[in-house]
C-alpha positions as CSV (number, residue, x, y, z in Angstrom):
1,M,8.7,0.7,-23.0
2,T,10.0,4.0,-25.0
3,T,10.2,6.9,-23.6
4,L,9.8,10.2,-25.9
5,R,11.9,12.4,-22.3
6,R,15.7,12.3,-22.5
7,N,16.4,10.2,-19.5
8,T,20.1,11.9,-17.6
9,V,19.6,10.4,-13.7
10,D,20.4,6.6,-13.9
11,L,20.7,4.6,-10.4
12,H,21.1,1.1,-11.6
13,T,24.1,0.1,-13.7
14,H,26.9,-2.3,-14.0
15,T,30.4,-2.4,-15.1
16,A,32.6,-5.6,-16.1
17,R,33.7,-5.8,-12.6
18,S,30.6,-7.6,-11.9
19,D,27.9,-8.6,-14.7
20,G,28.3,-5.4,-17.1
21,V,30.5,-5.6,-20.3
22,L,32.1,-2.2,-20.6
23,E,35.3,-1.2,-18.2
24,P,34.0,1.1,-15.7
25,L,36.1,4.0,-16.9
26,E,34.4,3.3,-20.8
27,L,30.9,3.5,-19.3
28,Y,31.2,6.6,-17.7
29,E,32.5,8.3,-20.8
30,Q,29.4,6.7,-22.1
31,M,27.4,8.3,-19.9
32,R,29.2,11.6,-20.5
33,A,28.7,12.0,-23.8
34,W,24.9,10.6,-23.5
35,G,24.5,13.9,-20.5
36,S,23.7,12.1,-17.7
37,T,23.6,14.3,-14.8
38,L,23.4,12.0,-12.2
39,V,24.3,8.2,-12.0
40,A,25.0,5.0,-9.8
41,I,27.7,2.1,-9.5
42,T,25.6,-0.4,-8.6
43,D,27.6,-3.8,-9.6
44,H,26.7,-7.2,-7.8
45,D,28.8,-8.0,-4.5
46,T,31.4,-5.4,-4.9
47,L,33.0,-1.3,-5.3
48,A,35.8,-2.0,-7.4
49,G,34.3,-0.3,-10.1
50,V,32.9,2.8,-9.0
51,R,36.2,2.8,-6.9
52,E,38.2,3.4,-10.1
53,M,35.7,5.9,-11.4
54,R,36.4,8.1,-8.2
55,A,40.6,7.1,-8.3
56,A,40.6,8.4,-12.1
57,G,38.1,12.1,-11.0
58,C,35.1,10.6,-12.6
59,G,32.3,13.0,-10.6
60,A,34.5,14.7,-9.0
61,P,33.6,18.4,-8.1
62,G,34.5,20.6,-11.0
63,T,34.8,18.0,-13.5
64,T,32.6,17.5,-16.8
65,G,30.5,14.4,-16.4
66,P,27.8,13.1,-13.9
67,R,27.5,12.5,-10.4
68,L,28.5,9.5,-9.4
69,I,26.8,8.3,-6.3
70,V,28.8,4.5,-4.9
71,G,26.3,2.1,-4.7
72,V,25.8,-1.7,-4.9
73,E,23.6,-4.6,-5.6
74,I,23.0,-7.2,-3.4
75,N,21.2,-10.3,-4.4
76,T,19.4,-12.1,-1.4
77,L,17.5,-14.7,-0.7
78,V,13.6,-15.6,0.5
79,D,14.9,-16.6,3.9
80,A,12.7,-17.9,7.5
81,E,12.1,-14.4,8.3
82,I,10.6,-13.4,5.0
83,E,8.1,-16.8,5.2
84,A,7.2,-15.7,8.0
85,V,5.4,-12.8,7.0
86,G,3.9,-14.6,4.5
87,G,6.8,-14.2,1.2
88,S,7.7,-17.2,-0.5
89,E,10.5,-17.7,-3.4
90,E,7.6,-19.2,-5.7
91,R,6.0,-15.8,-5.7
92,L,9.2,-13.2,-4.9
93,G,12.0,-15.3,-6.7
94,E,15.4,-13.0,-4.8
95,L,15.1,-10.0,-3.5
96,H,17.8,-7.5,-5.1
97,I,18.8,-5.0,-2.9
98,L,20.5,-1.7,-3.9
99,G,22.9,0.4,-1.6
100,L,22.9,3.3,-2.8
101,G,25.5,6.4,-1.3
102,V,27.6,3.8,0.9
103,D,30.9,4.1,2.0
104,P,33.3,2.5,0.3
105,D,35.5,2.2,3.1
106,D,32.8,0.7,5.4
107,A,34.2,-2.7,7.3
108,T,31.1,-4.0,7.8
109,L,30.0,-3.2,4.2
110,A,33.2,-5.0,3.0
111,A,33.0,-8.1,5.1
112,T,29.5,-8.7,4.1
113,L,30.4,-8.5,0.1
114,E,33.2,-10.5,0.5
115,R,30.7,-13.2,1.8
116,Q,28.7,-12.9,-1.3
117,R,31.6,-13.4,-3.5
118,Q,32.7,-16.1,-2.4
119,A,29.2,-18.0,-2.0
120,R,28.9,-17.2,-5.9
121,T,32.0,-18.6,-6.8
122,V,30.8,-21.5,-5.2
123,R,27.1,-21.8,-7.5
124,L,29.1,-20.9,-10.2
125,E,31.3,-23.9,-9.9
126,R,28.7,-25.8,-9.6
127,A,27.0,-24.7,-12.4
128,I,29.8,-25.1,-14.8
129,E,30.7,-29.4,-13.2
130,Q,26.9,-29.8,-13.9
131,L,26.9,-28.0,-17.9
132,R,30.5,-29.9,-18.2
133,D,28.7,-33.5,-17.0
134,R,26.0,-33.0,-19.4
135,G,28.8,-32.2,-22.7
136,M,28.7,-28.3,-22.7
137,P,32.0,-27.3,-20.9
138,V,32.8,-23.6,-21.1
139,D,35.9,-23.5,-19.1
140,A,38.0,-22.1,-22.2
141,Q,35.5,-19.7,-22.1
142,L,34.9,-18.6,-18.8
143,R,39.3,-17.9,-18.6
144,E,38.7,-15.3,-21.2
145,I,37.7,-13.1,-18.7
146,E,38.9,-14.1,-15.8
147,G,40.9,-11.9,-13.6
148,R,38.7,-8.5,-15.4
149,I,35.9,-9.4,-13.1
150,D,35.1,-9.1,-9.4
151,A,32.0,-11.0,-8.7
152,L,31.3,-14.5,-10.8
153,G,27.8,-15.0,-11.8
154,R,25.4,-16.0,-14.0
155,P,25.3,-13.0,-16.9
156,H,29.6,-14.4,-17.7
157,L,28.2,-18.4,-17.6
158,A,25.7,-17.5,-20.1
159,R,27.9,-15.4,-22.8
160,A,30.6,-18.4,-22.2
161,L,27.8,-20.8,-23.4
162,V,27.2,-18.1,-26.5
163,S,31.3,-18.1,-27.5
164,A,30.8,-21.7,-26.7
165,G,28.0,-22.1,-29.5
166,H,25.8,-23.7,-26.8
167,A,23.6,-20.5,-27.3
168,K,22.6,-18.0,-30.0
169,D,22.6,-15.0,-27.6
170,V,22.5,-14.4,-23.3
171,Q,18.5,-14.5,-23.5
172,D,19.0,-18.0,-24.7
173,A,21.4,-19.3,-22.5
174,F,19.2,-18.4,-19.4
175,T,16.3,-19.9,-21.0
176,R,17.7,-22.4,-22.4
177,Y,20.4,-23.9,-19.4
178,L,20.1,-21.6,-16.3
179,M,16.9,-20.6,-15.1
180,P,15.3,-22.8,-12.4
181,G,14.8,-26.6,-13.5
182,M,17.4,-25.9,-16.7
183,T,20.9,-28.2,-16.9
184,G,22.9,-25.5,-15.7
185,Y,20.4,-24.4,-13.3
186,V,22.3,-24.3,-9.4
187,R,20.0,-22.2,-6.4
188,R,22.1,-19.4,-5.0
189,Q,23.5,-19.3,-1.9
190,G,24.1,-16.2,0.3
191,I,22.2,-13.6,2.8
192,G,18.8,-13.1,3.4
193,P,17.6,-9.2,2.6
194,R,17.9,-8.2,6.7
195,E,21.7,-8.4,6.3
196,A,22.0,-6.5,3.5
197,I,20.2,-4.2,3.9
198,E,21.5,-3.6,7.5
199,A,24.7,-3.2,6.4
200,I,23.9,-0.9,3.7
201,T,22.5,1.5,6.4
202,A,25.2,0.9,8.6
203,S,27.3,2.5,6.1
204,D,25.0,5.6,5.6
205,G,23.4,4.2,2.6
206,V,19.3,4.3,1.2
207,A,18.6,0.9,0.8
208,S,16.5,0.8,-2.3
209,L,14.3,-3.0,-3.4
210,A,15.2,-3.1,-7.2
211,H,12.7,-4.4,-10.3
212,S,10.0,-5.6,-7.4
213,P,6.5,-5.6,-9.8
214,W,5.4,-7.7,-7.2
215,A,6.0,-5.1,-4.0
216,P,2.2,-3.6,-3.8
217,D,0.6,-6.7,-3.6
218,E,3.1,-8.1,-0.9
219,P,2.5,-5.4,1.4
220,A,3.5,-7.8,4.3
221,V,7.0,-8.1,2.9
222,I,7.4,-4.9,2.2
223,D,6.6,-4.0,6.0
224,E,9.1,-6.3,7.5
225,L,11.9,-4.8,5.1
226,M,10.9,-1.3,5.8
227,R,11.3,-2.4,9.9
228,W,15.4,-3.4,9.1
229,G,15.7,-0.3,7.0
230,L,14.3,-0.3,3.3
231,G,14.0,3.0,2.1
232,A,13.3,2.8,-0.8
233,L,11.6,1.6,-3.8
234,E,12.8,1.1,-7.5
235,V,9.8,2.8,-9.6
236,H,11.2,3.8,-12.2
237,Y,12.9,0.3,-14.5
238,H,13.4,-0.1,-17.9
239,H,10.8,-1.3,-20.2
240,W,7.9,-1.2,-17.4
241,D,5.2,0.6,-18.7
242,E,3.4,3.6,-17.3
243,E,0.6,2.0,-15.3
244,R,2.8,-0.6,-13.7
245,I,5.4,2.8,-12.7
246,E,2.2,4.6,-11.7
247,R,1.1,2.0,-9.6
248,M,4.8,1.1,-7.7
249,G,5.1,4.9,-7.6
250,A,1.6,4.8,-5.6
251,F,2.7,2.6,-3.2
252,A,6.3,3.8,-2.8
253,D,4.4,6.9,-1.5
254,A,2.0,5.6,0.6
255,C,5.3,3.5,2.3
256,R,6.7,6.7,2.6
257,L,10.0,5.0,0.5
258,L,12.3,7.1,-2.0
259,R,11.7,6.6,-5.4
260,T,14.4,5.5,-7.3
261,G,14.8,4.1,-11.0
262,G,17.9,3.1,-13.7
263,S,18.3,1.4,-17.0
264,D,20.2,-1.7,-15.3
265,Y,22.5,-1.1,-17.9
266,H,24.8,-4.7,-18.4
267,G,25.5,-3.8,-22.5
268,D,25.2,-7.2,-24.0
269,T,22.5,-5.6,-25.9
270,G,23.2,-2.3,-27.2
271,T,25.7,1.2,-26.0
272,Y,24.6,2.6,-22.9
273,A,22.7,5.7,-25.1
274,E,20.5,3.2,-26.3
275,S,20.0,1.8,-23.1
276,Q,18.2,5.2,-21.8
277,V,15.3,5.1,-24.9
278,S,13.4,2.5,-22.5
279,V,13.4,4.4,-19.0
280,Y,12.8,7.6,-17.6
281,V,13.8,8.4,-14.1
282,P,12.6,11.9,-12.9
283,H,15.1,14.2,-11.5
284,Q,13.4,15.0,-8.8
285,A,14.1,11.5,-7.3
286,G,17.9,12.1,-7.5
287,E,17.3,14.9,-5.7
288,H,15.4,13.1,-3.2
289,L,18.0,10.3,-2.7
290,L,20.8,13.2,-2.9
291,G,18.6,14.9,-0.1
292,A,18.3,11.6,2.5
293,L,22.1,10.8,2.0
294,A,23.2,14.2,3.0
295,A,20.9,14.0,6.3
296,S,22.3,10.3,6.5
297,A,26.2,12.0,6.5
298,G,24.8,14.8,8.8
299,H,23.4,12.0,11.3
300,R,27.2,10.4,12.0
């Protein structure tokens, strides 16, 4: 979807500290240049990127640039608890939980993210071995980025496959090698959604279910996630058409879930400014999120 409305609220973005391509300060500068007013950095399983931004004064009161929300994205598995209410991996895939406004110093959240990073490493090592066994080694290409990121994942493997000449672009690498049933696919290791949601809410954050268009068709699953503390649903997502956004928004409102949204910017296909033409997050969504975070902080 291309929108004529200029987007300035973006609650879902990634830096090179997980699977984005831009250094944290470079991404923030592009956000500033675009005219963003409120942004969340939601790297996978790490707060390293947003910590770098905060240490450099990004988003601080009295400075220019967008207000900065500390965030994280945790990819969770359909586990026995979700299956017990009728959910299935075939229909749902993974459940990606955004933690928005989390406390970067919370010990429980830090331990949860560390376990997730360790599981990512195991998965990646198995995928690399499978590709190597089939005559597609990417070890040299991956070494070029080691030490620059905090949470290796499939996008890094996809970029390595492109660099090694086995795929024309990242999407091609995923389609041909990294999707279920393909040569380099290894099922994700890690935690279920309950542990992720509870870790996020315990650190005073709002847990939002990301890019899940199936949500209105799986009310029992959403009810269970809400019982564990889910507080929001990603409604405004890049490339979703108005019909889907309206349906997701109506469902979120019926469930009394906050609406969130964003570009899910990684940087593989263009600049930050270019990513903003396919998403629009109303200012009201950002204001409601900030209100919920303020209320959570007030109950400490």
